[in-house]
C-alpha positions as CSV (number, residue, x, y, z in Angstrom):
1,M,56.6,94.4,95.8
2,I,55.5,93.0,92.4
3,P,52.4,90.7,92.8
4,I,52.9,87.1,91.8
5,R,50.0,85.5,89.9
6,N,49.4,81.8,89.6
7,S,52.4,81.3,91.9
8,L,53.6,78.2,93.7
9,P,52.7,78.0,97.4
10,F,54.8,80.3,99.5
11,A,56.6,77.4,101.4
12,T,57.6,75.9,98.1
13,L,59.0,79.2,96.8
14,L,60.9,79.7,100.1
15,L,62.5,76.2,99.8
16,L,63.5,76.9,96.2
17,L,65.0,80.2,97.2
18,L,67.0,78.6,100.0
19,L,68.3,75.8,97.7
20,A,69.3,78.4,95.1
21,T,71.2,80.4,97.8
22,A,73.0,77.3,99.0
23,K,74.0,76.4,95.5
24,A,75.3,79.9,94.8
25,R,77.4,79.9,98.0
26,A,78.8,76.5,97.2
27,R,80.2,78.0,93.9
28,P,81.6,81.4,94.9
29,N,83.0,81.9,91.4
30,E,80.2,81.2,89.0
31,A,82.3,82.2,86.0
32,T,85.1,79.7,86.6
33,G,83.7,77.2,89.0
34,E,86.7,77.7,91.2
35,A,87.3,79.3,94.6
36,S,87.8,83.0,94.3
37,L,88.9,85.8,96.5
38,Y,85.6,87.6,95.9
39,D,81.9,86.9,95.9
40,E,78.9,88.7,94.5
41,A,78.0,89.6,98.1
42,D,81.2,91.7,97.9
43,N,79.6,93.5,94.9
44,V,82.3,91.9,92.7
45,I,81.4,89.8,89.7
46,N,84.0,87.1,88.8
47,A,84.7,87.2,85.0
48,D,87.0,85.2,82.7
49,T,88.2,84.9,79.1
50,N,84.7,83.9,78.0
51,T,82.7,86.6,79.7
52,L,84.8,89.7,80.4
53,R,84.7,91.2,76.9
54,N,80.9,90.8,76.8
55,H,80.6,92.6,80.1
56,L,82.8,95.4,78.9
57,A,80.9,95.8,75.6
58,T,77.3,95.4,76.8
59,V,77.0,96.8,80.3
60,P,76.1,100.5,79.9
61,K,78.0,101.6,83.0
62,G,81.6,102.3,83.9
63,K,83.5,99.2,84.8
64,L,86.2,98.6,87.4
65,V,88.2,95.4,86.8
66,Q,90.8,94.0,89.1
67,F,93.1,91.4,87.5
68,I,94.5,89.1,90.2
69,N,96.7,86.1,90.7
70,I,95.1,83.9,93.3
71,F,98.5,82.9,94.6
72,C,99.8,86.5,94.8
73,G,100.5,87.7,98.3
74,D,99.8,91.3,97.3
75,C,96.5,90.3,95.8
76,Q,95.5,88.4,99.0
77,R,96.6,91.3,101.2
78,F,94.7,93.8,99.0
79,A,91.5,91.7,99.0
80,P,90.0,93.0,102.2
81,T,90.6,96.6,101.1
82,F,89.1,95.9,97.7
83,K,86.1,94.3,99.3
84,D,85.6,97.4,101.5
85,V,85.9,99.6,98.4
86,A,83.5,97.4,96.4
87,R,80.9,97.3,99.2
88,D,81.2,101.1,99.6
89,L,80.6,101.5,95.9
90,Y,77.5,99.4,96.0
91,K,75.6,102.7,96.1
92,W,77.1,103.4,92.7
93,Q,75.4,100.5,91.1
94,R,73.5,102.8,88.7
95,V,76.8,103.8,87.1
96,L,79.5,101.3,87.9
97,S,80.0,97.5,87.9
98,I,83.0,95.8,89.5
99,Y,84.7,92.7,88.3
100,A,87.6,90.4,89.1
101,V,89.6,88.2,86.7
102,D,92.0,85.5,88.1
103,C,95.1,85.4,85.8
104,A,96.4,82.4,87.7
105,Q,93.8,80.2,85.8
106,E,95.0,78.7,82.6
107,K,91.6,79.6,80.9
108,N,92.3,83.3,81.6
109,V,95.8,83.5,80.2
110,Q,94.4,84.7,76.9
111,I,92.3,87.6,78.4
112,C,95.1,88.7,80.7
113,R,97.6,88.6,77.8
114,D,95.2,90.6,75.6
115,F,94.9,93.2,78.2
116,Q,98.6,93.2,78.8
117,V,98.4,92.3,82.5
118,L,101.9,91.2,83.4
119,K,101.8,91.9,87.2
120,T,99.0,91.8,89.7
121,P,97.0,93.2,91.3
122,T,96.2,95.5,88.4
123,L,93.2,97.8,88.5
124,R,91.6,99.1,85.3
125,Y,88.7,101.4,84.5
126,F,86.6,100.9,81.3
127,P,84.1,103.5,80.1
128,P,80.3,102.9,79.7
129,V,80.8,102.7,75.9
130,Y,83.7,100.3,75.2
131,T,84.2,99.3,71.6
132,G,87.0,96.8,72.3
133,N,89.8,99.2,71.6
134,G,92.4,99.7,74.3
135,T,93.2,98.0,77.5
136,G,91.4,100.3,79.9
137,I,92.8,103.1,82.1
138,D,95.2,102.1,84.9
139,I,94.2,102.9,88.5
140,P,97.7,103.4,89.9
141,T,96.8,103.2,93.6
142,V,95.4,100.8,96.2
143,K,94.2,103.5,98.6
144,P,90.4,103.4,98.8
145,N,89.9,107.2,98.8
146,E,92.2,107.6,95.8
147,I,90.5,104.8,93.9
148,K,87.1,106.4,94.5
149,D,88.3,109.8,93.5
150,L,89.8,108.6,90.2
151,L,86.6,106.7,89.4
152,A,84.4,109.7,90.2
153,G,86.6,111.8,87.9
154,Y,86.3,109.3,85.0
155,L,82.6,108.8,85.4
156,A,81.9,112.6,85.7
157,K,83.5,113.1,82.2
158,E,80.4,111.4,80.8
159,M,78.5,114.7,80.9
160,N,74.8,114.4,81.5
161,W,75.1,110.7,81.3
162,N,72.5,108.5,83.0
163,L,70.6,111.7,83.9
164,L,73.5,113.0,86.1
165,Y,74.5,116.6,85.8
166,F,78.1,117.7,86.4
167,D,77.8,121.1,84.7
168,P,77.0,123.9,87.2
169,L,73.8,125.9,86.9
170,R,73.8,129.0,84.8
171,S,74.1,132.3,86.6
172,D,70.5,133.2,85.7
173,S,69.0,129.9,86.7
174,N,66.0,130.0,89.0
175,A,63.4,127.6,90.4
176,K,61.3,127.7,87.2
177,T,64.1,127.1,84.7
178,T,65.7,124.5,86.8
179,I,62.5,122.6,87.2
180,G,61.9,122.9,83.5
181,D,65.3,121.3,82.8
182,H,64.2,118.2,84.7
183,K,60.7,117.8,83.3
184,C,61.9,115.5,80.5
185,P,61.3,111.9,79.4
186,G,63.0,109.4,81.6
187,Q,63.4,111.8,84.5
188,A,61.6,110.5,87.6
189,A,63.2,112.8,90.2
190,E,60.8,114.6,92.5
191,Y,63.4,116.8,94.1
192,I,66.4,118.8,93.0
193,A,69.3,119.3,95.5
194,L,71.4,122.4,95.1
195,V,75.0,122.0,96.2
196,L,77.6,124.7,96.4
197,Q,80.9,123.6,94.8
198,P,83.6,126.2,95.0
199,K,86.3,126.4,92.4
200,G,88.9,123.7,92.9
201,S,86.5,121.5,94.9
202,N,84.8,118.2,94.1
203,I,82.3,118.3,97.0
204,G,79.3,118.6,94.7
205,R,80.5,116.0,92.3
206,D,81.0,113.5,95.1
207,T,77.6,114.4,96.6
208,I,76.1,113.3,93.3
209,F,77.7,109.9,93.7
210,E,76.8,109.6,97.3
211,L,73.1,110.1,96.4
212,L,72.9,107.6,93.5
213,P,70.8,105.2,95.6
214,Y,68.1,107.9,95.7
215,P,66.4,108.2,92.3
216,A,63.9,110.6,93.8
217,V,66.5,113.4,93.8
218,V,69.0,114.9,91.2
219,V,71.8,117.1,92.3
220,R,72.7,120.4,90.5
221,L,76.0,122.1,91.2
222,V,76.2,125.8,92.1
223,D,79.5,127.4,91.5
224,D,78.6,130.8,92.9
225,A,76.7,131.2,96.2
226,Q,75.0,134.3,94.7
227,I,72.8,132.0,92.5
228,F,71.0,130.9,95.7
229,A,69.3,134.3,95.7
230,N,67.6,133.4,92.4
231,F,65.8,130.7,94.4
232,G,64.7,133.0,97.2
233,L,67.5,132.1,99.6
234,T,70.0,134.2,101.3
235,P,73.4,133.7,99.6
236,Q,75.4,134.5,102.7
237,G,76.7,131.2,104.1
238,Q,74.3,129.1,102.0
239,K,75.8,125.8,100.8
240,L,72.9,123.3,100.5
241,A,69.2,123.5,99.6
242,I,66.5,121.3,98.1
243,L,63.8,122.2,95.6
244,D,60.6,120.2,94.8
245,L,58.8,120.2,91.5
246,A,56.2,122.6,92.8
247,G,58.8,125.3,93.2
248,N,59.2,125.0,97.0
249,V,62.7,125.4,98.2
250,Q,64.2,124.7,101.6
251,A,67.7,125.4,102.9
252,L,69.5,122.5,104.5
253,K,72.3,122.3,107.0
254,A,75.1,119.6,107.1
255,A,77.1,118.5,110.1
256,Q,80.3,119.0,108.1
257,E,81.4,120.3,104.8
258,T,81.9,116.9,103.2
259,S,80.0,115.1,100.5
260,Q,79.0,112.4,103.0
261,A,77.6,115.0,105.3
262,Y,75.8,116.8,102.5
263,A,74.3,113.5,101.3
264,A,73.2,112.5,104.8
265,S,71.4,115.8,105.2
266,I,69.6,115.4,101.9
267,A,68.8,111.7,102.7
268,E,67.3,112.7,106.0
269,Y,65.0,115.1,104.2
270,L,64.0,112.5,101.7
271,A,63.3,110.0,104.5
272,Q,60.9,112.4,106.0
273,K,59.1,112.4,102.6
274,G,59.0,108.6,102.5
275,H,61.9,107.9,100.2
276,T,64.5,105.2,101.0
277,P,67.6,104.0,99.1
278,V,67.0,101.8,96.0
279,P,68.3,99.2,96.1
280,P,68.7,99.0,99.9
281,L,72.4,99.2,100.9
282,P,73.9,95.8,101.8
283,T,74.1,94.8,105.4
284,T,75.5,91.3,105.1
285,V,79.1,90.2,104.4
286,A,80.1,87.6,101.8
287,P,80.3,84.1,103.2
288,K,83.8,82.8,103.8
289,V,85.2,80.4,101.3
290,R,85.2,77.0,102.8
291,T,87.8,74.4,102.2
292,V,86.1,71.5,100.4
293,R,88.3,68.4,100.1
294,N,87.7,64.9,98.9
295,K,89.0,62.0,100.9
296,E,92.2,61.8,98.8
297,Q,93.0,65.4,99.5
298,Q,92.2,65.0,103.2
299,A,94.6,62.0,103.3
300,I,97.4,64.0,101.6
301,L,97.0,66.9,104.0
302,A,97.1,64.5,107.0
303,T,100.1,62.7,105.7
304,V,102.1,65.9,105.1
305,L,101.1,67.3,108.5
306,R,102.4,64.2,110.2
307,G,105.9,65.3,109.3
308,G,108.8,62.9,109.5
309,P,111.9,63.0,107.4
310,A,111.7,65.7,104.8
311,K,110.6,64.7,101.4
312,I,110.3,66.4,98.1
313,Y,107.2,65.4,96.0
314,R,107.4,64.9,92.2
315,A,103.8,66.2,92.1
316,D,104.8,69.6,93.4
317,L,107.7,69.9,90.9
318,E,105.5,68.8,88.1
319,Q,102.8,71.3,89.1
320,A,105.3,74.1,89.1
321,I,106.6,73.3,85.6
322,D,103.0,72.7,84.3
323,K,101.9,76.2,85.4
324,L,105.1,77.8,84.2
325,L,104.6,76.5,80.7
326,H,100.8,77.0,80.5
327,I,100.2,80.1,82.6
328,E,103.1,82.3,83.6
329,L,105.3,82.2,80.5
330,P,102.6,82.6,77.9
331,K,101.2,85.8,79.5
332,A,103.6,88.1,77.8
333,D,102.1,89.8,74.7
334,L,105.4,90.0,72.8
335,I,108.5,88.0,73.5
336,Q,111.7,89.4,72.1
337,G,115.0,90.9,73.2
338,S,115.6,90.5,76.9
339,N,112.5,88.6,77.7
340,L,113.2,86.2,74.9
341,T,116.6,85.6,76.4
342,A,114.9,85.0,79.8
343,L,112.5,82.5,78.2
344,R,115.3,80.6,76.5
345,D,117.3,80.5,79.8
346,I,114.4,79.0,81.9
347,I,113.6,76.5,79.2
348,A,117.2,75.5,78.8
349,V,117.5,74.9,82.6
350,L,114.3,72.9,82.7
351,R,115.4,70.9,79.6
352,H,118.6,69.7,81.3
353,L,117.5,69.4,84.9
354,N,113.8,68.6,84.9
355,P,112.4,65.6,86.9
356,L,109.7,64.8,84.3
357,N,108.9,61.6,82.5
358,N,110.1,60.9,78.9
359,N,107.3,62.8,77.4
360,G,108.1,65.8,79.6
361,Q,111.7,65.7,78.7
362,E,110.9,65.5,75.0
363,L,108.5,68.4,75.3
364,L,111.2,70.6,76.9
365,T,113.8,69.5,74.4
366,N,111.5,70.4,71.5
367,L,110.7,73.8,73.1
368,H,114.4,74.5,73.6
369,G,115.2,73.7,70.0
370,F,112.4,75.8,68.6
371,L,113.4,78.9,70.6
372,L,117.1,78.9,69.7
373,P,116.9,80.3,66.1
374,I,113.9,82.7,66.4
375,N,114.1,86.5,67.1
376,R,110.6,87.0,68.4
377,L,107.3,85.4,69.1
378,T,104.1,86.2,70.9
379,G,102.8,84.7,74.1
380,S,99.9,83.3,72.2
381,E,102.3,81.6,69.8
382,F,104.3,80.1,72.7
383,A,101.1,78.8,74.3
384,D,100.1,77.2,70.9
385,L,103.6,75.7,70.6
386,V,103.4,74.1,74.0
387,K,99.9,72.6,73.3
388,S,100.7,71.4,69.8
389,T,104.0,69.7,71.0
390,E,102.1,68.0,73.9
391,K,99.5,66.8,71.5
392,K,102.1,65.0,69.4
393,L,103.4,63.1,72.4
394,E,101.8,59.8,73.4
395,G,100.2,59.9,76.9
396,N,100.0,62.8,79.3
397,V,103.0,64.9,80.0
398,F,101.7,66.3,83.3
399,K,100.0,63.7,85.5
400,A,100.0,65.7,88.7
401,K,96.7,67.5,89.3
402,R,97.2,68.6,92.9
403,Y,99.9,69.8,95.3
404,V,101.2,67.4,97.8
405,G,104.1,68.8,99.9
406,C,102.7,72.3,99.0
407,I,99.1,71.5,99.9
408,A,97.5,74.2,102.0
409,S,95.2,74.0,105.0
410,R,93.1,76.9,103.7
411,P,92.2,78.2,100.3
412,F,94.6,80.5,98.4
413,L,97.7,79.7,100.5
414,R,101.0,78.0,99.5
415,G,100.4,76.1,96.3
416,F,102.1,77.5,93.3
417,T,104.6,79.8,95.1
418,C,105.6,76.9,97.4
419,S,106.1,74.6,94.4
420,L,108.2,77.2,92.6
421,W,110.6,77.5,95.6
422,T,110.7,73.7,95.7
423,L,111.5,73.5,92.0
424,F,114.2,76.1,92.2
425,H,116.0,74.4,95.1
426,Y,115.8,71.1,93.2
427,L,117.3,72.7,90.1
428,T,120.2,74.2,92.0
429,V,121.0,70.9,93.5
430,A,120.6,69.0,90.2
431,A,122.9,71.5,88.5
432,A,125.6,70.7,91.0
433,K,125.8,67.0,90.1
434,P,128.0,65.7,87.3
435,P,127.8,65.7,84.3
436,Y,127.7,69.5,84.7
437,Y,125.3,70.5,81.9
438,L,125.2,74.2,82.9
439,Q,127.7,76.7,84.1
440,A,127.5,77.8,87.8
441,G,125.0,80.6,88.2
442,S,122.8,79.5,85.3
443,V,119.9,78.4,87.5
444,L,120.0,81.7,89.4
445,S,120.2,83.7,86.2
446,A,117.2,81.9,84.8
447,I,115.2,82.5,88.0
448,H,116.1,86.1,88.0
449,G,115.0,86.5,84.3
450,F,111.7,84.7,85.1
451,A,111.0,87.0,88.1
452,K,111.9,90.1,86.1
453,H,110.0,89.4,82.9
454,F,107.3,86.8,83.5
455,F,106.3,86.2,87.2
456,G,102.7,87.6,87.6
457,C,103.0,88.4,91.3
458,R,104.3,92.0,91.4
459,D,105.1,91.8,95.1
460,C,107.0,88.6,94.9
461,A,108.9,89.7,91.8
462,D,109.9,93.1,93.1
463,H,111.1,91.7,96.4
464,F,113.1,89.0,94.8
465,L,114.7,91.4,92.3
466,A,115.7,93.8,95.1
467,L,117.1,90.9,97.1
468,A,119.0,89.7,94.1
469,E,120.7,93.1,93.6
470,R,121.5,93.5,97.3
471,K,122.9,89.9,97.6
472,H,124.8,90.1,94.3
473,I,123.2,87.2,92.5
474,D,125.5,87.9,89.5
475,R,128.6,87.1,91.6
476,V,127.9,83.5,92.3
477,T,131.0,81.6,91.1
478,D,130.3,77.9,91.7
479,H,127.4,75.4,92.0
480,D,127.6,75.0,95.8
481,A,127.5,78.7,96.2
482,E,124.4,78.7,93.9
483,I,122.6,76.2,96.2
484,L,123.5,78.2,99.3
485,W,122.6,81.6,97.8
486,L,119.0,80.4,97.0
487,W,118.8,78.8,100.5
488,E,119.7,82.1,102.2
489,A,117.3,84.1,99.9
490,H,114.5,81.7,100.7
491,N,115.1,82.0,104.5
492,E,115.1,85.8,104.2
493,V,111.8,85.7,102.4
494,N,110.4,83.4,105.1
495,K,111.6,85.8,107.8
496,R,109.8,88.7,106.1
497,L,106.6,86.8,105.6
498,A,106.4,85.0,109.0
499,G,103.2,86.0,110.7
500,D,101.8,87.6,107.5
501,T,98.2,87.1,106.5
502,T,99.3,85.0,103.6
503,E,101.1,82.5,106.0
504,D,99.4,79.1,106.3
505,P,98.9,78.5,110.1
506,K,99.5,74.8,109.6
507,F,102.8,75.4,107.7
508,P,104.5,78.4,109.5
509,K,107.3,80.1,107.7
510,I,110.4,79.0,109.6
511,Q,114.1,79.3,109.1
512,F,115.1,76.0,107.5
513,P,116.4,73.4,107.9
514,S,115.0,73.1,111.5
515,K,117.2,71.7,114.2
516,K,114.7,68.9,114.5
517,Y,115.6,67.5,111.1
518,C,119.2,68.7,110.8
519,P,120.8,69.1,114.3
520,A,124.2,69.7,112.8
521,C,123.0,72.6,110.6
522,S,123.1,75.2,113.4
523,N,124.6,75.5,116.8
524,E,122.9,76.6,120.1
525,N,123.2,80.2,119.1
526,S,121.3,79.5,115.8
527,H,124.4,80.2,113.8
528,W,124.4,78.2,110.6
529,N,127.0,75.6,109.8
530,R,127.0,76.2,106.0
531,T,128.9,73.0,105.3
532,E,126.3,70.9,107.0
533,V,123.5,72.9,105.5
534,L,124.9,72.2,102.0
535,K,125.1,68.5,102.7
536,Y,121.5,68.5,104.0
537,L,120.2,70.4,100.9
538,K,121.9,68.1,98.5
539,I,120.3,65.1,100.2
540,I,116.8,66.6,100.5
541,Y,116.6,67.9,97.0
542,D,118.3,65.0,95.4
543,N,116.4,63.1,92.7
544,K,116.7,59.9,94.9
545,N,114.6,61.7,97.6
546,L,111.7,62.5,95.3
547,S,108.5,60.8,96.4
548,P,105.8,59.7,93.9
549,Y,103.1,60.0,96.6
550,G,100.1,61.8,95.2
551,L,100.7,60.9,91.6
552,P,98.1,58.7,89.8
553,T,100.4,55.6,89.6
554,T,102.4,53.9,92.4
555,R,105.7,54.6,90.6
556,G,104.6,58.1,89.6
557,Y,105.5,57.6,86.0
558,P,105.2,54.6,83.6
């Protein structure tokens, strides 16, 4: 321990440490100030548009970055696995840093667009020396062992980097020459482990990574057991040995022929010599993210949980459109061809059917007019267009700053995906009312184009596209059929996700409408009466049923 001179009394230091710890836990994501799936106790650093590039350019290690969307079901399901991987790789701290970037935050749209992250979760590896060119190397798996193996392969390519040695010993190497190789500036190792790595195996390479917490030892690979004879050992059956700087060599035995077992055997030897891991391996788990709500949010949750006649909240529709325009749609690097058509379609639908105030309607009208004659634009240009158009309008376009009907009882649940479904149902019902601004199927076509080209949640998009093909979304022939198609699709998704880890326990995913609120919609055998369901949906998602509750003014809009 480093001595502290002229220090404060110990009790005062302890109090300051406890306060700092409490402050850190209150803000699990220091980079963004918002709740995150990860915490530094998970060995994951939260980064954003303002910090990621600096980390990549200045940290002299390999970097593993996970790009996430906080609302993405796949990201939430993958989070426990990624935490396990990150905590396991804590022992690689000498050579690897791990980061997470939430692409669902508006401030991170730019960095996610720059790195061409269209779907999440996305894992990327960046080398120790990163000059800003390229978007990293994709890690195309979510299996822990495969992730570790790929990372080890990339890191090992940095030959002799960070005083690690991935080249095997020469055939004439012996104790004297090997010790000589390691008596160099910056080399503090007191022991040299010799590990047999047969051709086609990575057991020696992986043992190097397993022993990274032990700076007292370096590992040298032996590709021919006969080399052990140069160290005074019997080659027959020899796989593992350790050499000190005085030239003393000792054969070691491992419980199994695995890198973990080899490392354990070497670590046991080092422990007998008084060497322990540096830094100590973590034993605590990250604190759970707590739900922190103000009185207004508590009141909203209590009101929604009380139930009663179904209502649709303007705040949720507004939040969905807000995030579409400012986060999801601008993420594309280049918009042309089919994804430009998809962008035009979703903006056209919103232009005609949106529930926004006058400023919101003018914003969408201007965006629609701008997109019609152009052949291409970038996501950055679209984002600038949205912001510049908003700036010209008097007053705020988007007044909703929270979810109401889509509020969650725990962090990361419901929210944006819930508001999207609500918006899409509202749009199909609005399209079915005269005057008919859009042809039947236009809303579904726009939703399909959005899912295919823009939606950041890979799991959500892939499932919807497969469902659309199976249920022939392109064969919808009238507006009522459009309403019912989306209703059936939503119920199918609810059935698939019921009981999933992403389900909010206070808002279970049911087949809707429930018999409680629409007795005529289904019979005793739970067979749907589609005529009654259609009537119900047209009432619930009608503009007259929109509630301003949760908006900053009593009327919702001036």
